[in-house]
C-alpha positions in Angstrom: 0.0 0.0 0.0 2.8 2.4 0.8 4.4 1.9 -2.7 1.1 2.8 -4.3 0.8 6.0 -2.2 4.4 6.9 -2.9 3.8 6.4 -6.7 0.7 8.5 -6.7 2.4 11.3 -4.7 5.4 11.1 -7.0 3.2 11.3 -10.1 1.2 14.2 -8.6 4.4 16.0 -7.7 5.9 15.5 -11.2 2.7 16.8 -12.8 2.7 19.8 -10.5 6.3 20.6 -11.3 5.8 20.1 -15.0 2.9 22.6 -15.0 4.8 25.0 -12.7 7.8 25.0 -15.0 5.7 25.4 -18.2 3.9 28.3 -16.6 7.1 30.0 -15.4 8.5 29.7 -18.9 5.4 31.2 -20.4 5.6 34.2 -17.9 9.3 34.7 -18.5 8.8 34.8 -22.3 5.7 37.0 -22.1 3.4 34.3 -23.4 1.0 34.0 -20.5 -2.1 34.7 -22.5 -1.4 32.2 -25.2 -0.5 29.6 -22.6 -3.7 30.2 -20.6 -5.8 30.2 -23.8 -4.1 27.0 -25.1 -4.6 25.2 -21.7 -8.3 26.2 -21.6 -8.8 25.1 -25.2 -7.4 21.7 -24.6 -9.5 21.3 -21.4 -12.6 22.4 -23.3 -12.0 20.0 -26.2 -11.4 17.1 -23.9 -14.6 17.9 -21.9 -16.6 18.3 -25.1 -15.5 14.8 -26.3 -16.3 13.3 -22.9 -19.8 14.8 -22.6 -20.5 13.8 -26.2 -19.6 10.2 -25.5 -21.7 9.9 -22.3 -24.7 12.0 -23.2 -25.5 12.0 -27.0 -29.2 12.8 -26.4 -28.5 16.2 -24.8 -25.4 17.0 -26.9 -26.2 15.9 -30.5 -23.1 17.7 -32.0 -19.5 18.2 -30.9 -20.1 21.9 -31.2 -22.9 21.7 -28.6 -20.5 19.8 -26.3 -17.7 22.4 -26.9 -20.0 25.3 -26.1 -21.2 23.6 -22.9 -17.6 22.8 -21.9 -16.4 26.4 -22.4 -19.3 27.8 -20.4 -18.8 25.2 -17.7 -15.1 25.5 -17.4 -15.5 29.2 -17.1 -18.0 28.6 -14.3 -20.6 30.7 -16.1 -23.2 28.0 -16.7 -25.8 29.6 -18.9 -28.2 26.6 -18.6 -29.0 26.4 -22.3 -27.3 23.0 -22.5 -27.3 20.6 -19.5 -26.7 16.9 -19.1 -29.7 15.0 -17.9 -28.4 11.5 -17.4 -26.3 10.4 -14.4 -23.0 10.0 -16.3 -23.4 13.4 -18.0 -23.8 14.9 -14.6 -20.7 13.2 -13.3 -18.8 14.6 -16.3 -20.3 18.0 -15.6 -19.3 17.9 -12.0 -15.7 16.9 -12.9 -15.5 19.6 -15.5 -16.7 22.2 -12.9 -14.1 21.0 -10.3 -11.4 20.9 -12.9 -12.2 24.3 -14.2 -12.3 26.0 -10.8 -9.1 24.2 -9.7 -7.3 25.0 -13.0 -8.3 28.7 -12.8 -7.2 28.9 -9.1 -4.0 27.1 -9.8 -3.0 29.2 -12.8 -3.8 32.5 -11.0 -1.8 31.5 -7.9 1.2 30.4 -10.0 1.2 33.6 -12.0 0.7 35.8 -8.9 3.4 33.9 -7.0 5.9 34.4 -9.9 5.2 38.1 -10.1 5.6 38.6 -6.4 8.8 36.6 -6.3 10.2 38.6 -9.3 9.3 41.9 -7.6 11.0 40.7 -4.3 14.1 39.6 -6.1 14.3 42.9 -7.9 14.2 44.7 -4.5 11.3 46.8 -5.5 9.7 48.5 -2.5 6.2 47.3 -1.7 3.6 48.2 0.9 4.4 47.0 4.4 1.9 44.5 5.6 0.7 44.6 9.2 0.2 41.2 10.8 -2.9 41.2 12.9 -4.1 38.2 14.7 -7.8 37.4 15.2 -7.4 37.8 18.9 -6.2 41.4 18.5 -9.3 42.3 16.5 -11.7 41.0 19.3 -12.3 43.7 21.9 -13.5 42.8 25.3 -17.1 43.8 26.2 -17.3 46.7 28.7 
């Protein structure tokens, strides 16, 4: 059991490092927008293919699946196309989770890189005050 857990952690770590390195290269070369657009396009195309396979009744064309995937990955959810069978909803849930996670991950990586670059350049920034929750609570008179 330990070997399986180690292998999964190793694979997850390798994937994270791969995406971190790719994102960092995109930022350094000034290609953030194409990188984000390409990643989103690949995710949308994969989601469209998956929903088309599991729910042909609600998504009769690949274009319908692609529209649904783009809207769902972007967490907009217009509601014009929705999966009605169980497997379609499972795919929909996974697409939502993946979309939200991917957006959060990419934003955090880009933000972290910009902050690190600014700190390494020695640029002055606003001083942050550390305040604990206990300091914010005032005793009642």
